[in-house]
C-alpha positions as CSV (number, residue, x, y, z in Angstrom):
1,R,-15.7,16.1,-5.2
2,A,-18.5,15.5,-7.2
3,V,-19.0,14.3,-10.9
4,R,-22.1,14.5,-13.4
5,V,-22.3,11.2,-15.1
6,R,-24.9,9.9,-17.5
7,S,-26.4,6.3,-16.9
8,P,-29.9,4.8,-17.5
9,V,-29.6,3.7,-13.8
10,F,-30.5,7.2,-12.8
11,A,-34.2,8.2,-13.0
12,D,-33.3,11.1,-15.5
13,G,-30.6,9.3,-17.1
14,S,-27.9,11.4,-15.4
15,G,-27.0,11.6,-11.7
16,V,-24.2,12.9,-9.5
17,I,-21.6,10.8,-7.7
18,E,-19.5,12.2,-4.9
19,Y,-16.1,10.9,-4.3
20,R,-12.8,11.8,-2.3
21,E,-9.5,11.4,-4.1
22,A,-5.7,11.7,-3.2
23,G,-2.9,10.9,-5.6
24,A,-1.3,12.4,-8.9
25,P,-3.9,11.6,-11.6
26,E,-1.3,10.0,-13.8
27,R,-0.6,7.2,-11.4
28,P,-2.2,3.6,-11.3
29,A,-5.6,3.9,-10.1
30,V,-7.4,2.3,-6.9
31,L,-11.2,2.4,-6.4
32,L,-12.2,2.0,-3.1
33,M,-15.9,1.0,-2.1
34,H,-17.7,1.6,1.4
35,G,-20.0,-0.4,3.2
36,I,-23.8,-0.1,3.8
37,G,-23.5,2.1,6.9
38,S,-20.4,4.2,6.0
39,S,-19.0,6.2,3.1
40,S,-15.8,7.3,1.4
41,A,-15.0,8.9,4.6
42,G,-14.5,5.5,6.0
43,Y,-11.3,5.4,3.7
44,R,-9.7,8.4,5.2
45,A,-6.5,6.5,6.5
46,Q,-6.1,4.9,2.8
47,L,-6.4,8.1,1.2
48,A,-3.5,9.5,3.1
49,G,-1.4,6.5,3.2
50,L,-1.9,5.1,-0.5
51,Q,-1.5,8.3,-2.3
52,S,2.5,8.0,-2.8
53,R,1.9,5.3,-5.1
54,W,-1.4,5.3,-6.5
55,R,-4.4,7.8,-7.5
56,V,-6.7,6.7,-4.8
57,I,-10.7,7.5,-5.4
58,A,-13.2,6.4,-2.8
59,W,-16.8,7.0,-4.2
60,N,-20.1,7.7,-2.3
61,A,-22.4,4.8,-3.8
62,P,-25.6,5.8,-5.4
63,G,-28.0,7.0,-2.6
64,F,-25.3,8.1,-0.1
65,G,-24.1,11.3,0.9
66,G,-24.8,13.7,-2.0
67,S,-24.6,11.0,-4.6
68,T,-28.0,10.7,-6.6
69,P,-30.2,7.2,-5.6
70,L,-30.7,4.9,-8.2
71,A,-34.1,5.0,-10.1
72,D,-35.0,1.5,-9.2
73,P,-36.1,0.8,-5.4
74,Q,-35.0,-2.5,-5.4
75,P,-31.8,-2.5,-7.6
76,E,-30.0,-5.4,-8.9
77,C,-26.1,-5.2,-8.2
78,S,-25.4,-4.4,-11.6
79,R,-26.8,-1.2,-11.2
80,Y,-24.2,0.0,-8.9
81,V,-21.6,-1.8,-11.2
82,D,-23.1,0.7,-14.0
83,A,-22.8,3.8,-11.8
84,A,-19.0,3.1,-10.9
85,V,-18.1,2.2,-14.7
86,A,-19.9,5.5,-15.6
87,M,-17.8,7.5,-12.9
88,L,-14.5,5.7,-13.9
89,E,-15.4,7.0,-17.6
90,V,-15.7,10.7,-16.7
91,L,-12.7,10.3,-14.6
92,G,-10.7,9.1,-17.8
93,I,-9.8,6.0,-15.9
94,R,-10.1,2.8,-18.3
95,Q,-8.4,0.1,-16.1
96,L,-7.7,-0.3,-12.2
97,A,-4.3,-1.3,-10.5
98,G,-7.0,-2.2,-7.6
99,L,-10.2,-2.3,-6.4
100,V,-11.3,-2.5,-2.6
101,G,-14.8,-3.2,-1.1
102,S,-15.8,-3.4,2.3
103,S,-18.7,-5.0,3.6
104,W,-21.7,-4.3,1.4
105,G,-19.1,-2.7,-0.8
106,S,-17.3,-6.1,-1.2
107,V,-20.1,-7.3,-3.0
108,V,-20.5,-4.6,-5.4
109,A,-17.0,-4.7,-5.7
110,A,-16.9,-8.7,-6.4
111,A,-19.6,-7.7,-9.0
112,F,-17.5,-5.3,-11.0
113,A,-14.5,-7.5,-11.0
114,H,-17.0,-10.0,-12.5
115,S,-18.6,-8.0,-15.2
116,A,-17.7,-4.7,-15.4
117,G,-15.2,-5.3,-18.4
118,I,-12.4,-2.9,-17.1
119,P,-9.0,-4.5,-16.5
120,L,-8.2,-5.0,-13.1
121,K,-5.0,-6.3,-11.5
122,A,-6.1,-7.0,-7.8
123,L,-9.1,-7.4,-6.0
124,V,-9.3,-6.7,-2.2
125,L,-12.6,-7.7,-0.2
126,S,-12.6,-6.6,3.5
127,A,-14.7,-7.8,6.2
128,P,-16.6,-9.5,3.1
129,N,-20.1,-10.3,2.8
130,T,-21.8,-13.4,1.1
131,A,-24.8,-11.6,0.0
132,R,-28.4,-13.0,0.6
133,G,-29.3,-14.0,-2.9
134,Y,-28.7,-17.5,-2.7
135,D,-31.2,-20.4,-3.4
136,R,-33.9,-20.8,-1.5
137,P,-38.0,-20.4,-1.8
138,A,-39.0,-17.0,-3.1
139,E,-41.4,-16.6,0.0
140,E,-38.7,-17.1,2.5
141,R,-36.2,-14.9,0.8
142,E,-38.8,-12.1,0.7
143,A,-39.7,-12.8,4.3
144,A,-36.0,-12.4,5.2
145,R,-35.8,-9.1,3.1
146,Q,-38.7,-7.7,5.1
147,E,-37.5,-8.3,8.2
148,A,-33.7,-7.3,7.5
149,L,-35.3,-3.7,6.2
150,R,-37.8,-3.6,9.3
151,V,-34.5,-4.0,11.7
152,G,-32.1,-1.9,9.5
153,L,-34.6,1.3,9.4
154,A,-35.1,1.2,12.9
155,S,-31.2,1.3,13.6
156,F,-31.7,4.9,12.1
157,T,-33.4,6.0,15.6
158,Q,-30.8,3.9,17.3
159,D,-28.0,5.2,19.5
160,R,-25.0,5.2,17.3
161,E,-22.7,4.1,20.3
162,R,-24.8,0.8,20.0
163,I,-24.3,0.6,16.3
164,A,-20.6,1.1,17.0
165,D,-20.3,-1.6,19.4
166,K,-21.5,-3.9,16.6
167,L,-18.9,-2.8,14.2
168,L,-16.0,-2.3,16.3
169,S,-13.5,-4.9,18.5
170,P,-13.6,-3.6,22.1
171,E,-9.8,-3.0,21.6
172,V,-10.4,-0.4,19.0
173,A,-8.7,3.3,19.6
174,A,-10.8,5.9,20.6
175,S,-10.1,8.1,17.8
176,A,-11.4,5.3,15.4
177,R,-14.3,4.9,17.4
178,A,-15.3,8.7,17.1
179,H,-14.8,8.4,13.1
180,T,-17.0,5.4,12.9
181,L,-19.7,7.4,14.6
182,R,-19.6,10.0,12.2
183,L,-19.7,7.8,9.1
184,R,-23.6,7.5,9.4
185,D,-23.9,11.0,8.5
186,A,-23.6,10.3,5.0
187,V,-26.3,7.5,5.0
188,T,-30.0,8.0,4.1
189,P,-33.0,5.6,4.6
190,A,-33.6,5.6,1.1
191,G,-30.2,5.0,0.1
192,W,-29.6,2.4,2.7
193,Q,-32.8,0.4,1.8
194,Q,-31.9,0.5,-1.9
195,A,-28.5,-1.0,-0.9
196,M,-30.2,-3.6,1.1
197,N,-32.4,-4.7,-1.5
198,M,-29.5,-5.1,-3.7
199,L,-28.1,-8.0,-1.3
200,F,-31.2,-10.1,-2.0
201,T,-30.2,-9.9,-5.7
202,V,-26.6,-11.7,-5.7
203,H,-24.5,-14.3,-3.9
204,T,-21.0,-13.5,-3.6
205,P,-19.6,-17.0,-4.0
206,K,-21.2,-17.5,-7.3
207,L,-19.1,-14.5,-8.7
208,L,-15.4,-15.5,-7.2
209,P,-14.8,-18.5,-9.6
210,G,-15.2,-16.2,-12.6
211,I,-13.0,-13.4,-11.2
212,A,-9.5,-13.1,-13.0
213,A,-7.9,-10.6,-10.7
214,E,-5.5,-11.6,-7.8
215,L,-8.0,-11.9,-5.0
216,T,-7.1,-11.2,-1.4
217,V,-9.4,-11.1,1.9
218,I,-9.2,-9.5,5.0
219,V,-11.4,-10.3,7.6
220,G,-11.2,-9.1,11.7
221,R,-11.0,-12.1,14.0
222,D,-13.7,-10.3,16.2
223,D,-15.9,-9.6,13.3
224,T,-19.6,-10.3,14.8
225,L,-21.6,-8.4,12.2
226,A,-20.3,-10.7,9.2
227,P,-18.6,-13.6,11.1
228,E,-15.5,-15.4,9.6
229,E,-17.3,-18.7,9.3
230,S,-20.5,-17.4,7.6
231,H,-18.6,-14.9,5.1
232,A,-14.8,-15.0,4.6
233,A,-14.6,-18.6,5.1
234,V,-17.4,-19.4,2.5
235,L,-15.6,-17.3,0.0
236,R,-12.2,-19.0,0.5
237,A,-13.8,-22.2,0.1
238,V,-14.7,-21.3,-3.4
239,R,-11.4,-19.6,-4.1
240,S,-8.5,-21.6,-2.6
241,D,-6.2,-19.5,-4.7
242,M,-6.6,-16.2,-2.8
243,T,-4.7,-14.5,-0.4
244,Y,-6.1,-14.5,3.2
245,H,-5.2,-12.1,6.2
246,R,-6.7,-12.6,9.7
247,L,-6.4,-9.5,11.9
248,E,-6.4,-10.1,15.4
249,G,-8.3,-7.5,17.8
250,V,-10.0,-6.1,14.7
251,G,-14.0,-6.1,14.1
252,H,-16.0,-5.5,11.2
253,M,-13.8,-2.4,10.1
254,P,-10.3,-3.3,9.7
255,K,-9.6,-0.2,7.3
256,L,-10.2,1.9,10.6
257,E,-9.4,-0.2,13.2
258,A,-5.9,-1.4,11.8
259,P,-4.9,1.0,9.2
260,V,-1.4,0.1,8.9
261,A,-2.0,-3.7,8.9
262,F,-4.8,-3.2,6.2
């Protein structure tokens, strides 16, 4: 599905946001946010499995699939938050029972929980990312941003099997691997570049102490893209009250690799 929303984050003051939805509209709402190399289709199992209890909505972030890109080529994280708020407003959703963010989406979800002003009961960060906006000299951070863009944009010509090797545990089911390969169909170079630029404007550990929602982190033991010690463990250190799940035999895509446990 798709809705047109009005927001200054888009070039002409309005844009289209695609989303997938399951579950009766009168049920408590749960919003799902995908990673930088994925789309709402990555939450296929959750849309199926959670719809009996919740209204489950998975968006295509601005610049992904048919969703309108943001106006700013180097957007701050707040621009994605504003777009999500605008979408929820059109859908008539004024509070969330849950917000789930995967990888890059975990950064957007944390920023949303921190500053969106929409009542939120539970925040779940899966394969979380600390982002790259931490304090260091501007020249060093700019060099890191340019290198990340160079490497990432080159991946658009890379064999998808090699990308899946980085994302998934070797133990993953063949069906989950095949679905992961298809997720890049919704990723555009322009949308990806905006999303990567955003990571250099925010540092997730600084957001977590100011979030009132119940916090859960889900991490795969075999995640080499966002290793636990560099990301999830860092977040855990600033929010000792979080619920923390470590899944064995799982890589960077817990929602697909272990949907029942997730």
